[in-house]
C-alpha positions in Angstrom: 101.0 115.7 53.9 98.2 118.1 53.2 97.9 121.6 54.6 95.7 120.1 57.2 98.1 117.5 58.1 100.7 120.2 58.9 98.2 122.1 61.0 97.3 118.9 62.9 100.8 118.4 63.8 100.9 122.1 65.1 97.7 121.5 66.9 99.1 118.4 68.7 102.1 120.3 69.9 99.7 123.1 71.0 97.7 120.4 73.0 100.8 119.1 74.7 101.7 122.6 75.8 98.0 123.2 77.1 97.8 120.0 78.7 101.2 120.7 80.6 100.1 124.0 81.6 96.7 122.8 83.1 98.8 120.1 84.9 101.2 122.6 86.5 98.5 125.0 87.3 96.7 122.2 89.1 99.8 121.6 91.2 100.2 125.2 92.1 96.6 125.6 93.0 97.0 122.3 95.2 100.2 123.2 97.1 98.7 126.4 98.0 95.7 124.9 99.5 98.0 122.4 101.5 100.2 125.0 102.9 103.0 123.4 101.0 104.0 126.6 99.1 106.9 128.9 99.5 108.1 131.8 97.4 110.6 130.0 95.6 108.4 127.3 94.4 105.8 129.8 93.3 108.4 131.6 91.5 109.5 128.5 89.6 106.1 127.4 88.7 105.2 130.9 87.4 108.4 130.7 85.2 107.2 127.4 83.9 103.8 128.7 83.0 105.1 131.7 81.3 107.4 129.7 79.2 104.6 127.5 77.9 102.3 130.7 77.6 104.7 132.7 75.7 106.2 129.7 73.4 107.2 130.5 69.9 108.6 128.3 66.9 110.8 130.2 64.4 111.2 128.9 60.9 113.7 130.9 58.7 113.5 130.8 54.8 117.1 131.7 53.4 118.0 131.7 49.6 119.9 133.9 47.1 117.5 135.9 44.9 115.3 134.2 42.4 115.3 131.0 44.0 111.4 130.9 44.7 111.7 131.5 48.2 108.6 133.5 48.7 106.7 131.3 46.5 107.6 128.5 48.8 106.3 130.2 51.7 103.1 131.1 50.0 102.8 127.4 49.0 103.4 125.8 52.4 101.3 128.4 54.5 99.2 130.8 52.6 97.4 128.7 49.9 94.2 128.8 51.6 94.0 132.7 50.6 93.5 131.4 47.2 96.3 133.5 45.8 99.9 134.7 46.1 100.1 136.2 49.5 103.8 137.6 49.7 105.1 139.2 46.6 106.5 136.6 44.5 107.8 137.4 40.9 110.8 137.1 38.7 113.7 139.1 40.3 114.0 140.5 43.9 110.9 140.4 45.9 112.2 140.3 49.7 114.5 143.1 50.0 114.4 143.3 53.7 114.2 140.5 56.7 110.6 139.8 57.0 108.8 138.3 60.0 105.3 136.8 59.9 103.5 136.3 63.2 100.3 136.6 65.1 99.8 139.0 68.1 96.2 138.7 69.4 96.7 142.1 71.2 97.4 144.0 68.0 95.4 144.5 65.0 96.6 143.0 61.5 99.3 145.2 60.1 102.5 145.4 58.2 105.3 147.2 60.3 108.4 148.7 58.4 111.5 149.9 60.0 113.3 152.4 57.6 116.8 151.5 56.2 118.1 154.8 57.8 118.0 153.3 61.3 121.3 151.5 60.4 123.2 154.6 61.0 121.9 154.9 64.5 123.7 152.0 66.1 120.6 150.5 67.7 119.7 146.9 66.9 116.5 145.7 65.4 115.8 143.9 68.9 116.0 147.3 70.4 113.6 149.2 67.9 110.8 146.8 68.7 110.4 148.7 72.0 110.1 151.9 69.9 106.8 151.6 68.0 107.1 155.4 66.7 110.1 154.3 64.7 107.9 151.9 62.5 105.9 152.9 59.6 102.5 150.9 60.1 100.0 149.9 57.5 96.8 148.2 58.4 96.0 144.9 56.8 92.2 144.0 55.9 92.2 140.2 56.4 88.9 140.0 54.6 90.2 141.7 51.3 93.1 139.6 50.1 93.5 141.8 47.2 94.3 144.9 49.6 96.7 142.8 51.6 98.8 141.6 48.6 98.9 145.4 47.7 100.1 146.4 51.0 102.6 143.6 51.3 104.2 144.9 48.1 105.9 147.5 50.3 108.5 145.0 51.3 110.0 144.8 47.8 110.6 148.6 47.7 114.0 150.0 47.1 115.5 153.3 46.8 118.7 154.8 45.3 121.3 156.6 47.4 124.8 158.1 46.9 127.7 155.6 47.3 128.9 156.9 50.5 125.4 157.1 52.0 125.0 153.2 51.2 128.6 152.7 52.8 127.6 154.5 55.9 124.4 152.2 56.4 126.9 149.1 56.2 126.3 148.1 52.4 129.4 146.7 50.8 129.6 147.9 47.2 131.0 145.6 44.6 133.9 147.0 42.7 133.4 144.4 39.5 131.3 141.6 38.4 133.3 139.1 40.4 132.6 140.7 43.8 129.8 140.1 46.0 128.0 143.4 47.1 125.6 146.0 46.0 125.8 147.2 42.5 126.3 150.8 41.2 123.5 152.2 39.0 124.0 154.0 35.7 124.0 157.3 37.6 126.7 156.3 39.9 124.3 155.6 42.7 123.5 152.3 44.8 120.0 150.8 44.7 119.4 149.6 48.5 116.3 148.2 50.3 114.0 151.1 51.6 113.2 149.0 54.9 115.7 147.5 57.3 113.1 145.0 58.6 109.3 144.2 58.1 107.0 142.6 60.6 103.7 141.1 59.4 100.9 140.6 62.0 98.1 138.5 60.7 95.6 135.7 61.9 96.5 132.3 60.6 96.0 128.9 62.2 99.6 128.0 62.6 100.7 131.6 63.1 97.9 131.7 66.0 99.6 128.6 67.7 102.9 130.3 68.0 104.7 129.9 64.6 106.8 132.7 63.5 108.3 132.7 59.9 111.3 134.7 58.9 111.7 135.4 55.4 115.3 136.6 54.5 116.8 138.5 51.6 119.9 137.3 49.7 123.5 137.3 50.5 124.0 141.1 50.1 121.6 141.8 52.9 123.0 139.0 55.1 126.4 140.4 54.8 125.1 144.0 55.7 122.7 143.0 58.5 124.9 141.1 61.1 122.0 140.8 63.6 120.4 138.6 61.1 123.3 136.2 60.7 124.4 136.4 64.2 121.4 136.3 66.1 118.1 135.6 64.2 119.4 132.6 62.0 121.1 130.8 65.0 118.0 131.3 67.2 115.7 129.7 64.4 114.3 126.2 65.4 114.3 125.3 61.6 116.1 126.7 58.5 115.2 126.0 55.0 117.7 126.7 52.6 116.2 127.1 49.0 118.1 126.4 45.8 116.9 126.3 42.2 117.1 123.5 39.9 117.2 125.7 37.0 120.5 127.4 38.4 122.2 124.5 40.1 124.2 125.3 43.1 126.1 128.6 42.5 129.1 130.0 44.1 126.9 132.4 46.0 124.8 129.4 47.3 127.7 127.6 48.6 128.8 130.8 50.4 125.7 131.4 52.0 125.4 127.7 53.2 128.9 127.5 54.5 129.1 130.9 56.2 125.5 131.3 57.6 123.6 128.0 57.8 125.6 124.6 57.4 128.5 125.7 59.8 126.9 124.1 62.7 128.4 121.2 64.3 125.5 119.6 66.2 123.8 116.4 64.9 124.7 117.0 61.1 122.9 120.5 61.0 119.8 119.2 62.7 116.9 121.6 61.8 118.6 122.6 58.6 116.7 121.6 55.5 117.8 122.2 51.8 115.2 122.6 49.3 115.8 122.0 45.7 112.9 124.2 44.1 111.6 124.7 40.5 112.0 121.1 39.5 109.2 121.7 37.3 111.7 123.4 35.0 112.9 119.7 34.5 109.7 118.3 33.5 109.6 117.8 29.7 107.0 116.4 27.5 109.5 114.8 25.2 110.9 112.7 28.1 109.1 110.1 30.2 108.5 110.5 33.7 111.5 108.2 34.9 113.9 110.1 32.8 112.8 113.3 34.6 113.0 111.5 38.0 116.6 110.4 37.1 117.6 114.0 36.2 115.9 115.1 39.6 118.0 112.5 41.4 121.2 113.6 39.7 120.6 117.0 40.7 120.0 116.0 44.4 123.3 114.0 44.3 125.2 117.2 43.0 123.5 119.6 45.5 124.4 117.2 48.4 128.0 116.8 47.0 128.5 120.6 47.0 127.2 121.4 50.3 128.7 118.2 52.0 125.5 116.9 53.4 123.4 113.6 53.0 121.3 113.2 49.9 118.3 112.5 52.1 118.6 116.1 53.4 117.9 117.3 50.2 114.0 118.0 49.3 113.1 118.5 45.6 109.9 120.5 45.1 108.0 122.8 42.7 106.7 125.7 44.8 104.7 127.1 41.9 103.0 124.0 41.1 102.6 123.2 44.7 100.6 126.4 45.2 98.6 125.9 42.1 97.6 122.4 43.2 96.6 123.4 46.5 94.5 126.6 45.1 93.0 124.4 42.2 92.5 121.5 44.4 94.5 119.4 41.7 95.9 116.3 43.6 97.8 115.1 40.6 99.9 118.4 40.2 100.2 118.7 44.1 101.6 115.1 44.1 104.2 115.9 41.3 105.2 119.1 43.3 106.6 116.8 46.3 105.6 119.6 48.6 103.9 117.1 51.1 107.2 115.2 51.6 108.9 118.6 52.6 106.1 119.5 54.9 106.6 116.1 56.6 110.1 116.7 57.1 109.4 120.2 58.4 107.1 118.9 60.9 109.2 116.0 61.9 112.3 118.3 62.3 110.5 121.1 63.9 108.1 120.2 66.4 110.0 117.3 68.3 113.1 119.8 68.3 110.9 122.7 69.8 109.3 120.2 72.3 112.7 119.3 73.6 113.8 123.0 73.7 110.6 123.6 75.8 111.2 120.7 78.1 114.9 121.5 78.7 113.7 125.1 79.4 111.4 124.0 82.3 112.5 120.7 83.6 115.1 122.2 85.9 112.2 124.3 87.8 109.9 121.2 87.7 112.5 118.8 89.1 113.3 121.3 91.8 109.9 122.1 92.7 108.7 118.5 93.0 111.8 117.4 94.9 111.3 120.4 97.4 107.6 119.5 98.0 108.7 115.8 98.5 111.2 116.9 101.0 108.6 118.9 103.0 105.9 115.9 103.0 108.7 113.6 104.0 109.8 115.7 106.9 106.5 116.3 108.2 105.8 112.5 108.1 109.2 111.6 109.8 108.2 114.4 112.5 104.9 112.7 113.2 106.3 109.1 113.2 108.9 110.3 115.8 106.3 111.9 117.9 104.1 108.8 117.9 107.2 106.4 118.8 108.2 109.0 121.4 104.8 109.2 123.3 104.3 105.4 122.8 107.3 105.1 124.8 105.9 106.9 127.5 103.1 104.6 128.1 102.9 103.3 131.8 105.7 105.6 132.8 105.4 108.0 135.7 105.6 111.8 135.8 109.2 111.9 136.4 110.0 110.1 133.1 107.6 112.3 131.2 109.2 115.6 132.7 112.7 114.2 131.8 111.5 113.8 128.2 110.2 117.4 128.2 113.4 118.7 129.3 115.2 116.5 126.7 113.0 118.1 123.8 113.6 121.6 125.3 117.5 120.8 125.2 117.1 119.6 121.7 115.3 122.9 121.0 118.1 124.9 122.6 120.9 123.1 120.6 119.0 123.8 117.2 118.5 127.5 118.2 122.5 127.6 118.6 122.9 125.9 115.3 120.4 128.4 113.9 123.0 131.3 115.1 125.7 129.5 113.3 123.7 129.0 110.3 122.8 132.9 110.4 126.7 133.5 110.4 127.1 131.2 107.4 124.4 133.4 105.6 126.6 136.3 106.2 129.4 134.4 104.5 127.1 133.1 101.7 125.9 136.8 101.2 129.8 138.1 100.9 130.4 135.3 98.4 127.3 136.0 96.4 128.3 139.6 96.0 131.7 138.5 94.7 129.9 136.2 92.1 127.7 139.1 90.9 130.8 141.3 90.6 131.9 139.1 87.7 128.5 139.1 86.2 127.9 143.1 87.0 126.4 144.7 83.7 128.1 147.8 84.6 131.4 146.2 84.6 130.5 144.8 81.2 129.5 148.2 79.8 132.5 149.6 81.0 134.3 147.1 79.1 132.1 147.7 76.2 132.8 151.6 76.4 136.6 151.0 76.6 136.7 148.8 73.7 134.6 151.2 71.6 137.0 154.0 72.6 140.1 151.9 71.6 138.6 150.8 68.2 137.6 154.4 67.3 141.3 155.6 67.8 142.8 152.6 66.1 144.4 153.1 62.8 144.8 149.5 61.5 142.8 146.6 60.7 145.2 144.6 62.9 144.4 147.1 65.9 140.8 146.7 65.3 141.0 142.8 65.5 143.0 143.2 68.5 140.3 145.4 70.2 137.7 142.8 69.3 139.7 139.8 70.3 140.4 141.4 73.8 136.7 142.1 74.3 135.9 138.4 73.7 138.9 137.2 75.7 137.9 139.5 78.7 134.2 138.3 78.7 135.2 134.8 78.5 137.6 135.2 81.6 135.0 136.9 83.7 132.6 134.0 83.1 135.5 131.5 84.2 135.8 133.6 87.3 131.9 133.0 88.0 132.6 129.4 87.7 135.2 129.5 90.2 133.1 131.6 92.8 130.0 129.4 92.3 132.2 126.2 93.2 133.0 128.1 96.3 129.6 128.8 97.3 128.5 125.2 96.5 131.1 123.7 98.8 130.1 126.3 101.5 126.4 125.1 101.3 127.6 121.3 101.1 129.3 121.7 104.6 125.9 123.5 106.0 123.9 120.8 104.7 126.2 118.0 106.1 126.5 119.7 109.7 122.8 119.9 109.8 122.4 116.4 108.9 124.8 115.1 111.5 123.5 117.2 114.3 119.8 117.3 113.8 119.0 114.3 111.4 117.9 116.7 108.4 118.2 115.3 104.8 121.6 115.8 103.6 120.6 117.6 100.2 123.5 117.6 97.5 123.5 121.3 96.1 123.6 121.6 92.6 126.4 123.1 90.7 126.2 126.3 88.6 127.6 125.3 85.3 128.7 128.3 83.1 129.7 125.8 80.2 126.9 126.8 77.8 127.7 130.5 78.4 131.4 129.8 77.5 130.5 127.9 74.6 128.2 130.7 73.3 130.9 133.3 73.7 133.2 131.0 71.7 130.4 130.4 69.2 129.8 134.3 68.7 133.4 135.1 68.5 133.7 132.4 65.8 130.5 133.5 64.0 132.1 137.2 64.1 135.3 135.9 62.8 133.4 134.2 59.7 131.7 137.6 59.2 134.8 139.4 59.2 136.1 137.1 56.5 133.3 138.0 54.3 134.1 141.7 54.3 136.7 143.6 52.4 138.2 145.4 55.3 139.9 147.7 53.0 136.8 148.9 51.6 134.6 148.6 54.6 134.6 151.9 56.6 136.1 151.6 60.1 133.1 153.4 61.4 130.9 150.9 59.8 132.8 147.9 60.9 132.8 149.1 64.5 129.0 149.8 64.3 128.5 146.2 63.2 130.5 144.8 65.8 128.6 146.5 68.6 125.3 145.9 66.8 125.7 142.2 66.6 128.6 140.5 68.6 128.7 143.0 71.8 125.0 143.1 71.9 124.6 139.4 71.9 127.4 139.0 74.6 125.6 141.7 76.8 122.2 139.6 76.3 124.2 136.6 77.4 125.3 138.1 80.5 121.8 139.3 81.3 120.6 135.6 81.1 123.6 134.5 83.1 122.4 137.1 85.9 119.0 135.6 86.0 120.1 132.0 86.1 122.7 132.6 88.9 120.0 134.4 91.0 117.6 131.2 90.3 120.7 129.1 91.3 121.5 131.0 94.4 117.7 130.9 95.6 117.6 127.2 94.9 120.7 126.3 96.7 119.4 127.9 99.7 115.8 127.1 99.7 115.8 123.3 100.7 117.9 124.4 103.8 115.5 127.1 104.9 112.4 124.7 104.1 114.0 122.0 106.4 115.0 124.4 108.9 111.3 125.8 109.1 109.8 122.3 109.2 112.1 121.0 111.8 111.3 124.2 114.0 107.6 123.4 113.8 108.2 119.7 114.7 110.1 120.7 117.7 107.4 123.1 118.8 104.8 120.4 118.3 106.8 117.7 120.3 107.2 120.2 123.2 103.6 121.0 123.2 102.6 117.5 123.1 104.6 116.5 126.0 103.6 119.7 128.0 100.0 118.8 127.6 100.4 115.2 128.8 102.7 116.5 131.6 99.9 119.0 132.7 97.3 116.0 132.4 95.2 118.1 129.9 95.5 115.2 127.4 96.0 111.5 127.9 98.7 109.6 126.0 96.2 107.6 124.1 94.2 110.7 123.0 97.2 112.3 121.7 98.7 109.3 120.1 95.5 108.7 118.2 95.4 112.5 117.3 99.0 112.1 115.9 97.9 109.0 113.9 95.1 110.9 112.3 97.6 113.6 111.2 100.0 111.1 110.0 97.1 109.5 107.8 96.5 112.8 106.5 100.0 113.5 105.5 99.9 110.1 103.8 97.0 111.2 101.7 98.9 114.5 101.0 101.9 112.5 99.9 99.6 110.4 97.4 97.9 113.4 96.0 101.4 115.1 95.4 102.7 112.1 93.6 99.6 111.6 91.4 100.0 115.3 90.4 103.7 115.1 89.9 103.3 112.1 87.9 100.8 113.9 85.6 103.5 116.4 84.8 106.6 114.1 84.7 104.7 111.9 82.2 103.9 114.6 79.9 107.6 115.6 80.2 108.6 112.0 79.6 110.7 112.1 82.9 111.6 109.1 84.9 109.0 108.9 87.8 110.4 106.1 89.7 113.0 108.1 91.4 113.4 108.1 95.1 112.9 111.7 96.4 116.2 111.7 98.0 117.9 110.6 94.8 116.1 113.2 92.6 118.8 115.7 91.5 118.2 119.5 92.4 118.2 120.2 88.6 118.6 118.7 85.4 120.5 120.7 82.9 120.5 120.1 79.2 
């Protein structure tokens, strides 16, 4: 696949997003014009549009030093500049995590976060909101040479005293066998000058939402927990680069098993292993078949060491691929095998990302379409009942008509009494909702965080620190389990309300959707397991207690707090959705009762004839049928793009489908 082919794959994905946005926006404008909208539906559709509008695709490149990682990024994405855009030479070129993206609202630039910010206890994510903390260098996209020179800042280092390096979370290797930073001849430690880098630049793929994460080696992976606990797991695809001239080293295996290949889902779906520098195996004294056999042998060895299928290993020569693209040498490009890797990247990344987007919006779309169908069905049902009711009065005397009018009045009074009971139920609903939010309350979580931090600061042993961390995870998990119990009580309360209104007034008996906390519980366990893995890679004897505490709060605690914020948002959405169908049905039923009473009153007062009123209702009925047809057409346009099942009866459609 050529660079153009990769771009075409991204363009197809971008077109899918844009087409879906157009269809959703069309539906939103139409329901407003048809008096079908309500605040909940409007909010759900706005959330869908925001998700489609702000969509990003994250691809992370991970490797130990000197594996040709930056060269591979240059070859896949930046060959069109006709030179190496990212620093790429022998030795270390990527000293800090680097994000490449495009923000149309900002000028092209390189942003650098000083390494000293590690001592503050503030995460990289939080620092994104503090622009004054970043050093900014402008990039002139019309001058590649200037861009190349500016981007060399990413590779900058500095020497600091040993205790200073340890305060910033760097582990110092005591001997050659240990992983960690090395002491210089002067007894100081060479560390990266920057903690994080962000490159904002125009590029066809970056403009369509691609974000590239270029990571440093194992030393920085160990020192920046936010990278291993938050950024890498969130990436939609991770390319792990090895070098054919080095084979699979001990540090390669440690990086793979500790940070990338530990996922249990679908045989590490979205994780690609790249065997780079195969041009080092090219030998003019051997024929091409012999070279291929040697490459195949290295593929088998790599797959065996990493415990993955052989077809998940992609041999390439990034250097030859870059050369072939710049010089237009198709023969060299073919031998580099870069096209096969690009095909695999597009195949893994884009369908997976489309699925993620679908999962994020399908609940809102299903809920909205179901709600709209319910309103239209209720209006149609009301008109049919009125036509049938008035048709039964044909040829009857005024006494019968008056009796019918009194019956409708009685129905209205009974419904108003039911509404009084419903308001009392709303009070109970409100009380139970408050109990649910108590378990999700961020202030309570912050109190737990503060108590945990205090306990860790006074703890004198490694076992004590581990106990504090374990207690934090345990309490966070238990609180989420309490949320599940409270949500079930709310669901049962609403099931009784829907059932009672269906029995007494013929309203549709909607089955309220459960609020599942399974994914939050799994995520807490995943974060805890990842933290345990991270702890095993540290020398607790050599790692300062203060440093260990800071890493714990910067990574795991920050992630749990973000999870609770998400759970709060989802709970709020669920509580609105579980009540919204009842409120919609009640509102429509009240309107129908008023219309029934008004129709019979007018006939009773001889201001209308029966035939005139029946004819008028039949016209209204035809209008609602046309409305129903238009709704289905618009819903189908969206559901087909999302590849949903469209032949579901409205009453059978679940309130929300969760991934």
